[in-house]
C-alpha positions, 0 to 999 in steps of 0.5 A, a space after each residue: 326291347 328285343 324280347 318283344 320281337 320274339 313275342 310278335 313272331 313266334 317261330 314255327 314249331 314243326 320245322 325244328 327238332 325236339 331238342 330245339 323246341 324244348 330249348 325254345 320252351 325253356 327260354 319262353 318259360 324263363 322269360 315269363 318267370 322273369 317278367 312275373 317276378 319283375 311285376 311282383 316286385 313292382 307291385 310290392 314297391 307300389 303297394 307296400 301295405 298289400 305286400 306286407 299283408 300278403 307276406 303275413 298270409 303266406 307265413 300263416 299258410 306255411 305255419 299251418 300246412 301239414 306235411 
């Protein structure tokens, strides 16, 4: 897993320009969001009843939310 290597050895922030630091931050954020979505999908497959209840709660929240 090549992404694991990035987590073990983070590059120093002070040695790069601000554009590269921003790009690095975006890459880390994108990787985090991918892993989070993957974990949610796995949880939904493993616990379908809980996933359905969560979907229903979310739908109720969205229906009662005031703009």
